C-alpha positions in Angstrom: 60.7 -44.9 190.7 62.6 -43.9 194.0 66.3 -44.9 192.3 68.3 -42.1 190.8 68.4 -41.4 187.4 71.5 -42.5 186.9 70.8 -46.4 188.6 67.8 -46.5 185.9 69.6 -45.6 182.8 71.9 -48.2 183.5 69.0 -50.8 184.3 68.1 -49.7 181.2 71.2 -50.1 179.4 71.6 -53.5 181.0 68.6 -54.5 180.1 69.0 -54.0 176.4 72.2 -55.7 176.7 71.2 -58.8 178.2 68.6 -58.9 175.2 71.0 -58.9 172.8 73.2 -60.9 174.4 76.4 -58.7 175.3 78.6 -61.0 178.5 78.8 -57.9 180.3 77.0 -55.2 182.8 77.7 -52.0 182.5 78.0 -50.4 185.9 79.3 -47.3 185.4 79.5 -43.9 182.5 83.4 -43.9 182.9 85.7 -46.9 182.4 82.8 -49.7 181.0 81.7 -47.4 177.8 85.2 -46.1 177.7 85.9 -48.3 174.2 82.5 -47.9 173.0 81.5 -51.4 172.4 78.7 -51.3 175.0 77.3 -47.7 173.0 77.2 -50.5 169.6 75.3 -52.5 171.1 72.6 -50.8 172.9 72.1 -49.1 169.6 72.0 -51.9 167.4 69.6 -53.7 169.5 67.0 -50.6 170.5 67.0 -50.0 166.8 68.6 -52.7 164.5 66.7 -51.1 161.3 68.7 -48.2 161.8 72.3 -48.7 163.9 74.7 -51.5 162.8 77.5 -52.9 164.5 80.8 -52.2 162.4 81.9 -50.6 165.0 82.9 -52.9 166.6 85.3 -54.1 163.7 87.3 -50.4 164.8 90.4 -51.6 166.2 90.9 -46.8 166.6 88.6 -46.2 169.8 88.5 -43.2 168.4 87.3 -43.8 165.5 84.8 -46.5 166.7 83.4 -43.8 168.7 82.6 -41.7 166.4 81.0 -44.1 164.3 78.7 -44.6 167.5 78.0 -41.2 167.2 77.0 -41.7 163.7 74.3 -43.8 164.6 73.2 -41.7 167.2 73.3 -39.0 165.0 70.8 -41.7 163.2 67.9 -41.7 165.9 68.1 -37.8 166.3 70.0 -37.6 169.3 71.0 -34.5 170.4 74.0 -34.7 172.5 76.8 -32.4 173.9 79.6 -35.2 173.1 82.6 -35.6 171.6 84.1 -39.3 170.3 87.1 -38.1 173.0 84.9 -37.6 175.9 83.8 -41.5 175.3 87.4 -42.6 175.4 88.2 -40.7 177.9 86.0 -41.5 180.0 84.2 -38.6 181.1 80.9 -39.9 183.9 79.2 -36.8 183.0 79.1 -36.0 179.3 78.1 -40.3 178.6 75.5 -39.7 181.4 74.1 -37.3 179.3 74.5 -39.2 176.3 73.1 -42.4 177.2 69.9 -40.5 179.0 69.6 -38.8 175.5 69.4 -41.8 173.4 67.1 -43.1 176.0 64.9 -40.6 175.7 64.9 -40.3 171.7 64.4 -44.2 170.7 64.2 -45.9 175.2 63.1 -49.5 172.5 60.7 -50.6 175.3 57.4 -52.2 175.2 54.4 -50.4 175.6 53.0 -50.2 179.1 50.1 -52.2 179.8 46.8 -50.4 181.3 47.5 -51.6 184.7 51.1 -50.4 184.3 49.5 -46.7 183.3 47.3 -47.0 186.0 50.2 -47.3 188.5 52.7 -45.1 187.4 49.8 -42.6 187.0 49.6 -42.8 191.2 53.1 -42.9 191.5 54.1 -39.4 189.5 50.8 -37.8 191.2 52.5 -39.0 195.0 54.3 -35.9 196.8 54.3 -34.0 193.1 54.4 -30.7 194.5 57.6 -32.3 196.9 59.0 -33.4 193.5 58.6 -30.0 191.8 61.6 -28.5 194.4 63.7 -31.4 194.5 64.2 -31.1 191.0 64.5 -27.2 191.7 67.0 -27.1 194.4 68.6 -30.4 193.2 69.4 -28.8 189.6 70.9 -25.5 191.7 73.2 -27.8 193.3 74.5 -29.2 190.2 74.8 -26.3 188.4 77.2 -25.1 191.1 79.9 -26.5 189.6 81.5 -27.7 193.0 83.7 -31.2 191.9 83.1 -34.3 192.5 79.8 -33.4 193.5 76.4 -34.1 191.3 73.2 -35.0 193.8 70.9 -38.3 192.0 68.1 -37.8 194.1 68.1 -34.8 197.2 66.9 -36.6 199.5 69.2 -40.3 199.7 72.3 -38.5 198.6 72.2 -35.7 201.3 71.4 -37.9 204.1 75.5 -38.2 205.4 75.7 -34.6 205.0 78.7 -34.3 203.1 77.3 -32.9 200.2 75.4 -29.8 202.0 78.4 -29.7 203.6 80.2 -28.6 200.2 77.6 -26.2 198.9 78.1 -24.2 202.5 81.4 -24.2 201.4 81.3 -23.4 198.6 78.6 -19.9 198.7 79.9 -19.1 201.8 83.9 -19.9 201.4 85.7 -20.9 204.5 82.9 -21.5 206.8 83.4 -25.5 206.8 86.2 -26.1 209.4 87.2 -29.8 206.9 89.8 -31.1 209.6 88.4 -30.8 213.3 84.4 -31.1 212.4 83.9 -33.2 209.4 83.7 -37.3 209.0 85.3 -37.1 205.2 84.4 -41.1 205.2 81.3 -41.2 206.6 80.7 -44.8 206.3 78.4 -45.6 209.5 75.3 -43.7 211.0 77.8 -42.1 214.2 79.6 -40.0 210.9 77.0 -39.4 208.8 75.2 -37.9 211.9 78.0 -35.8 213.2 78.1 -34.3 209.8 74.4 -33.6 209.7 74.6 -32.3 212.6 77.5 -30.0 212.0 75.3 -28.6 208.7 72.3 -27.5 211.3 75.0 -25.8 213.3 76.7 -24.1 210.2 72.5 -22.9 209.2 72.2 -21.8 212.3 75.6 -19.3 212.3 74.6 -18.1 208.8 71.1 -17.1 210.3 68.7 -19.9 208.8 65.3 -20.7 210.1 65.7 -24.0 211.1 63.3 -24.1 214.1 62.8 -27.7 215.0 65.2 -29.2 212.0 67.8 -31.4 213.2 70.4 -33.0 212.4 68.7 -36.8 212.3 65.9 -34.7 209.7 68.4 -34.9 206.9 70.2 -38.0 208.0 66.5 -39.9 208.0 65.6 -38.0 204.3 62.8 -35.6 205.8 61.4 -34.4 202.5 59.8 -31.6 203.8 62.4 -29.9 206.4 65.5 -30.9 204.0 64.0 -29.0 201.5 63.0 -26.1 203.9 66.8 -26.5 204.6 68.0 -26.8 200.8 65.8 -23.4 199.8 67.8 -21.5 202.4 70.9 -22.5 201.3 69.7 -21.3 197.2 68.2 -18.1 198.2 70.9 -17.1 200.5 73.6 -17.7 197.6 71.3 -16.1 195.3 71.1 -13.0 197.5 74.6 -13.0 197.9 75.5 -13.4 194.1 73.0 -10.1 193.2 74.4 -7.8 196.7 77.8 -8.6 195.1 76.7 -7.1 191.4 74.1 -4.0 193.1 75.8 -0.7 193.7 78.2 -0.1 196.5 77.9 -4.1 197.1 75.4 -3.8 199.9 73.5 -6.5 201.0 69.9 -7.4 199.0 67.2 -7.8 200.0 63.5 -8.9 198.9 61.9 -6.2 199.1 64.7 -4.3 197.3 64.5 -7.2 194.2 60.6 -6.5 194.0 61.2 -2.6 194.0 64.1 -3.0 191.5 62.0 -4.9 189.0 59.3 -1.9 189.7 61.6 0.6 188.9 63.2 -1.0 185.8 59.6 -2.0 184.1 58.2 1.2 184.7 61.4 2.7 183.1 60.8 0.9 180.1 56.8 2.4 179.9 55.1 -0.4 180.4 52.6 -0.5 182.9 53.1 -3.9 185.2 53.6 -3.9 188.5 54.7 -6.7 191.6 53.4 -6.2 194.6 54.9 -9.6 195.7 56.5 -12.7 194.9 52.8 -14.3 195.8 51.1 -11.6 193.9 48.1 -13.6 192.2 48.4 -11.7 189.2 51.8 -13.2 188.5 49.9 -16.1 187.2 49.4 -14.6 183.3 53.4 -13.9 183.3 52.5 -10.4 181.9 54.6 -8.9 184.4 57.5 -11.1 183.5 56.9 -10.4 179.8 57.2 -6.1 180.5 60.7 -6.9 182.9 62.5 -8.9 180.0 61.2 -6.7 177.5 63.1 -3.4 180.0 66.1 -5.9 179.7 66.0 -6.6 176.0 63.1 -4.5 173.5 63.8 -7.0 171.0 63.6 -10.1 172.2 60.0 -11.1 172.7 57.6 -11.8 169.8 54.5 -10.2 171.4 52.0 -11.9 169.2 53.2 -15.5 171.2 51.8 -14.2 174.1 48.3 -14.9 175.1 45.5 -13.1 177.4 46.4 -15.1 179.8 42.8 -15.4 180.7 42.5 -18.8 181.0 44.7 -21.9 182.6 46.3 -23.1 179.0 46.9 -19.5 178.3 48.4 -18.9 181.4 50.7 -21.7 180.9 51.5 -21.0 177.3 52.4 -18.0 178.5 54.5 -19.3 181.6 56.8 -21.5 178.4 57.0 -19.0 176.7 58.5 -16.5 179.8 60.9 -19.2 180.5 61.9 -19.6 176.8 62.4 -15.9 176.7 64.6 -15.8 179.6 66.7 -18.8 178.9 67.2 -16.6 175.5 69.0 -13.9 177.8 71.2 -16.5 179.9 69.6 -16.2 182.3 70.0 -19.5 184.6 65.8 -21.0 185.2 65.3 -23.4 187.6 61.4 -23.1 187.7 58.7 -25.0 185.7 56.0 -23.2 183.9 53.9 -24.6 186.8 55.5 -22.7 189.7 54.4 -20.0 187.7 50.7 -20.4 186.9 50.5 -21.2 190.7 52.7 -18.9 192.0 55.2 -20.3 193.8 56.3 -17.2 195.8 59.9 -19.4 196.5 60.6 -19.9 192.6 59.1 -16.7 192.0 61.7 -15.3 193.5 64.9 -17.6 192.1 63.3 -16.6 188.6 63.2 -12.9 189.1 66.2 -12.4 190.3 68.0 -14.3 187.5 66.4 -11.8 185.4 68.0 -9.2 187.1 71.2 -11.2 187.7 71.2 -10.8 184.0 70.7 -7.3 183.7 73.0 -6.1 186.1 75.9 -8.2 185.1 75.4 -6.2 182.0 
């Protein structure tokens, strides 16, 4: 459970290949799957009654990949991948495709009661951190930075390079790559050099980094690393909103709240948000008012509950996030973040709605 997602999927992939008597292992989602042979064997192994191995008789690799996607479609596997993506060895799309196959038909034996109990304990361990880790990791991956993909925030940031790439993306030119960065951090000293430089740059960007040092990044200190990455995410969000706002002046958090309240009032709705910690936000009613103010036809009010019970709050939160995504908002929070009024994540939610509104 501590392994990155791609490594878990590789283990799952090879487990089925071995059971099928296939002689080769898959070690990556590029060159090792581009001929579609491993995919064909995998699908036939996990769903023998539905998927066949006829693709193996096809000499044309593009047509073979097409047969793989046809078989996957029989399992209701939905992935934005084309035959050419498989043949070209597009690692990200092949990873997503493999994940979609796993989600649709894992082909694994049911867990024993003991395994279920052990797994439940692991899932509950450090749950709050896990939720933030997921959100921050998703944010970093959506930046589209070349050669950067974070599978595990705490592991993949230990050498400092990933954080330096993110810092350079959100504040172009701030990183001195030639004189300050160890581009091939092959030992702990080089990794610490990069991590210490991350802290120096964070201070230059006016982050609150009291008690945080490069060694904490290298050690994978969860609490301190989450605090650092949150400030990077907030910095990027505020900077982007500042470019969209009138005159390009820097936007502050209270101005985001003021904008949201004015937007709601102008639409004739009664909702109001006092802060990102306002407990009334747990019902999502204010968010529905705000989303209505951006697009008055997008909400089906019959699906909005009174929000009085935890169950109804969760239903509202799920629907609010769904509506926001329909508006093309980039969302990183979970419904539980709204119900529990996690102020950091609420900020990103309102900022995403504001970004879409101002972009219009």
